N, C-alpha and C positions, 0 to 999 in steps of 0.2 A: 220607707217613707223618711224623709229628712226633717224631722220635727225638732224643735228647740225645747229645752227644759228651762223652767223658771223656778228658782228656789230662793229662800231667804238665807242669809249668812248664818244666823244663830237665833237663840231665844230672845235676845234684845230686839232684833228686827221684827220677830213675830209679835212681841209685845207692842212695838210701835204701830204695826199694821192693825192689830186688834184694837188699839186705842182710837183709831179713826172712827168717825161716825159711820153708821151702817151703810148709808147711801154711797159714801166715798169708798168704803171698803169694797162694796159690790162692784163699783166701777173699776177699782184697782184690779180686782180679780178678773174682770172681763178683759181688761187690757192685757193682763198676763196670759189669758187664754188666747188672745189674738197673736201675741208673740210666739206662743208655743205652736200655734197652727201655721202661721205664715212667716215667722221670723221677724226680728226687729226692723230690718231694713225695708220690709214690705209694709209694715204698720205705719211708721213715720208720724209726721205731725198730723193732728194736734196731740196725739197720744204719747209720742216719743220725741225726745230732743237730745242732741249731743251737748254735753257741757264742756268739761276740760279734764286733763289728766286721765284720759280713757274712761271718764265717767259719763254716764247717760242718765236721763230721768224719765220716769213714767209720770205722766201729767193727768190728774183727774180733778174734777170739781164736784161740789155738792151744795146742799142748802147752807152749810156752815162755812163755806169758803173753798179754798184750793189746797189740794194735797199733792205732795211729790214723793216719789220713791227713787232714790239714786241707786244706780246699779252699774255693774261692770260686766262685759261680755268676756267669757273665758273659753278655752278650747273645748272641743266636743259640743259646740252649739249650746252652751250653758249661759244663762243670764242669772247673775247672783245679786239679789237686792241687798244693799248695804245699809240703807238708812231710809226711814219713812217719817214724814213730818207734815204738819199743816203750815202752809206759807202765811206769813204775816205781812209781807211786802211784795212788790212787783218782782224784784230780783231774787234769785235763789241765794239765801244767806251764806256768807263765807263760812260761818260756823258749821252749817249743814254739809258743805263740801268738804271741810276739814275732817268732820266725823267720818264721812263715807270713805275718804281717801285713807285715813289712818286705819280704819277697819279693814279695807282691802289690802293695805300694805302688811298689816299684822297677820292676815290670813294667807299671805303669799300670792294674792291674786293679781297684783300689779307690782 
């Protein structure tokens, strides 16, 4: 079976994910399961969106707002989540993109 794996980059990302409200975290895990089962290209919008610099986002919402998880796809059908945060504005903040990009670069993923 050609399944994908979804993983977090490190403990910082784990902490960001665990800081989400429970309903958002549950939706985030569900989208990750969909990616594992079907692959990111089959999941698509509204759960997945391409950003920039090879970065993509997992999109979830909950009672307290909207959360995003920025990730990169790497060889061997791996999705590595780089940064998880609650959105405060309509657009994905430049700072969030910078954090994700720098983490990916430091880890040698892009």
